[in-house]
C-alpha positions in Angstrom: 142.2 137.6 91.1 142.1 141.4 91.2 144.5 143.5 93.3 143.0 145.9 95.7 143.3 149.5 94.4 143.0 151.1 97.8 146.3 152.5 99.1 144.8 152.4 102.6 144.9 148.6 102.8 148.5 148.6 101.6 149.4 151.1 104.3 147.6 148.8 106.8 149.8 145.9 105.8 153.0 148.1 106.0 152.2 150.4 109.0 154.9 153.1 109.6 153.5 154.0 113.1 151.1 152.1 115.3 148.2 154.2 116.5 146.1 152.8 119.3 142.9 154.6 118.1 140.2 152.9 116.1 141.3 154.3 112.8 141.7 153.5 109.1 144.4 150.8 109.8 141.9 148.6 111.7 141.7 145.5 109.5 138.0 144.9 110.3 137.2 147.9 108.0 138.2 145.7 105.1 136.3 142.7 103.7 138.0 139.3 104.5 138.1 138.5 100.8 140.0 141.7 100.0 142.6 141.0 102.7 143.0 137.4 101.5 143.5 138.4 97.9 146.0 141.1 98.8 148.0 138.7 101.0 148.0 136.1 98.2 149.1 138.6 95.6 151.9 140.0 97.8 153.3 136.5 98.6 152.9 135.4 95.0 155.0 138.3 93.9 157.7 137.4 96.4 157.7 133.8 95.2 157.8 134.7 91.5 160.8 137.0 92.1 162.9 134.2 93.6 165.9 133.5 91.3 167.4 130.0 90.8 170.8 131.2 92.2 169.1 131.9 95.5 168.7 128.2 95.9 172.0 126.9 94.8 174.2 125.6 97.6 171.3 126.6 100.0 172.3 130.3 99.9 169.1 131.1 101.8 170.7 129.4 104.9 174.0 131.2 104.8 175.0 134.2 107.0 174.9 136.3 103.9 171.4 135.3 102.9 170.2 138.9 102.5 172.8 139.3 99.7 172.7 135.8 98.3 169.0 135.1 98.6 167.3 138.6 98.9 163.9 137.5 97.6 163.6 134.5 99.9 164.8 136.6 102.8 162.2 139.3 102.0 159.4 136.8 101.8 160.3 135.4 105.2 160.7 138.8 106.7 157.3 139.8 105.4 155.9 136.7 107.1 157.3 137.7 110.5 156.2 141.4 110.1 152.7 140.4 109.1 152.4 138.0 112.1 153.5 140.9 114.3 151.0 143.3 112.6 148.1 140.9 113.1 149.0 140.2 116.7 149.1 144.0 117.3 145.7 144.3 115.7 144.3 141.9 118.3 146.3 143.2 121.3 145.5 146.9 120.7 141.8 146.2 121.4 140.7 147.2 124.9 138.2 144.4 125.7 138.1 140.6 125.2 135.0 141.0 123.0 136.8 143.4 120.6 139.9 141.2 120.6 137.6 138.2 119.7 136.1 140.2 116.9 139.5 140.7 115.3 140.2 136.9 115.6 136.9 136.2 114.0 137.7 138.5 111.1 141.1 137.0 110.7 139.6 133.5 110.6 137.2 134.7 107.9 140.4 135.6 106.0 141.6 132.1 106.5 138.4 130.7 105.0 138.9 132.8 101.9 142.6 131.8 101.6 141.7 128.2 101.8 138.5 127.9 99.8 139.1 130.6 97.1 142.9 131.2 96.9 144.3 127.8 98.0 147.0 129.8 99.7 148.7 127.8 102.5 151.5 130.3 103.0 149.2 133.1 104.0 147.1 130.7 106.1 150.3 129.8 108.0 150.8 133.6 108.7 147.5 133.9 110.4 147.8 130.6 112.3 151.3 131.7 113.5 149.5 134.9 114.8 147.1 132.8 116.8 149.9 130.7 118.1 151.9 133.7 119.2 152.3 133.5 123.1 150.8 136.9 123.6 147.7 135.8 121.7 147.4 132.2 122.7 147.3 133.1 126.4 144.2 135.3 126.1 141.9 132.7 127.6 138.8 134.9 128.0 139.2 136.2 124.4 139.3 132.7 123.1 136.3 131.7 125.2 134.3 134.5 123.6 135.5 133.5 120.2 134.4 129.9 120.8 131.0 131.0 122.1 130.3 133.5 119.3 131.6 131.3 116.5 131.6 127.6 117.5 131.9 126.5 113.9 134.9 128.7 113.4 136.5 127.3 116.5 135.9 123.7 115.4 137.5 124.5 112.0 140.4 126.3 113.6 141.0 123.2 115.9 141.1 121.1 112.7 143.7 123.3 111.1 145.8 123.4 114.3 145.7 119.5 114.3 146.6 119.3 110.6 149.5 121.8 111.0 150.8 120.2 114.1 154.6 119.8 114.6 154.1 116.3 116.1 156.1 113.5 114.4 158.2 116.1 112.7 155.3 117.5 110.7 154.4 114.1 109.3 150.6 114.6 109.5 150.9 118.0 107.9 153.0 116.8 105.0 150.7 113.8 104.5 147.6 116.0 104.5 149.3 118.6 102.2 150.6 116.0 99.6 147.8 113.4 99.7 144.8 115.8 100.0 145.5 119.5 99.4 148.0 119.4 96.5 146.3 116.4 94.9 142.9 118.1 95.0 144.3 121.3 93.5 146.0 119.4 90.7 142.9 117.3 89.9 140.8 120.5 89.7 143.5 122.4 87.8 143.5 125.1 90.5 146.4 127.4 91.3 147.9 127.0 94.8 150.4 128.9 96.9 152.3 126.5 99.2 154.2 127.5 102.4 157.7 128.7 101.5 159.1 126.7 104.5 157.6 123.5 103.2 159.0 124.0 99.7 162.5 124.8 101.0 162.6 121.9 103.4 161.3 119.5 100.7 164.0 120.8 98.4 166.7 120.0 101.0 165.3 116.5 101.7 165.1 115.8 97.9 168.6 117.1 97.6 170.1 114.6 100.0 167.9 111.8 98.8 169.0 112.4 95.3 172.6 112.4 96.4 172.2 108.9 97.9 170.7 107.3 94.8 172.3 109.2 91.9 175.5 108.2 90.1 175.7 111.5 88.2 178.4 114.1 88.7 178.0 116.9 91.3 176.9 119.6 88.8 174.2 117.4 87.4 173.0 116.6 90.9 172.8 120.2 91.9 171.0 121.2 88.7 168.5 118.3 89.1 167.5 118.7 92.7 166.7 122.4 92.4 164.5 122.1 89.3 161.4 120.9 91.2 161.2 124.1 93.2 162.2 126.3 90.3 159.5 124.8 88.1 156.9 125.2 90.9 157.8 128.9 91.3 157.5 129.5 87.5 154.3 127.5 86.9 151.4 127.1 89.4 151.2 130.6 90.9 151.1 132.2 87.4 147.5 131.2 87.1 146.3 133.7 89.7 144.5 136.6 88.0 
């Protein structure tokens, strides 16, 4: 995977000032594959910078998380900022047709993230954009999106169902572990999983290990954090 050389795209991902004009910051000016690759490389970099000590004693949940878990905090903050940026890209358009065209372009990015990059984390960013109240309520925009790209709309509904919060994310976890992760491992493909899934799984494994283990506390703490640490230091490395 090759990083985008253009500084313009990086500025579009980190805008200093939002200009309502149709200018260089409009993401439709950039191919979906380039945006997908850049998102994956940015989030991969965040993930690889996470230090083991950021995980011990669940430092990322503390009130001092910016100090104790700076890289995890930065990754989550970038998630929120990118959702806000993409939502702004849609809302800044003056007509439903133009707003639908941005949604279509963003879903083209989702396709690249899924098929080429196997990057669930960045897909979750775009789906969170579509789920944002200010975007979800745009009924006429979504109607135009459905009419213009019926196959995109069907695929989006499938993802929305897969990533549903129902049953405490059971369907999502089942799909992720029984299909997505298994397929990537069988094909020896790199994958970038959602940081929230990894952290929640680490917490669940921690308490499960506590219940079944007879080891001392230090051994437990070391053992339960290794799965996440090993994931961070292995799979994403294969991106080029």
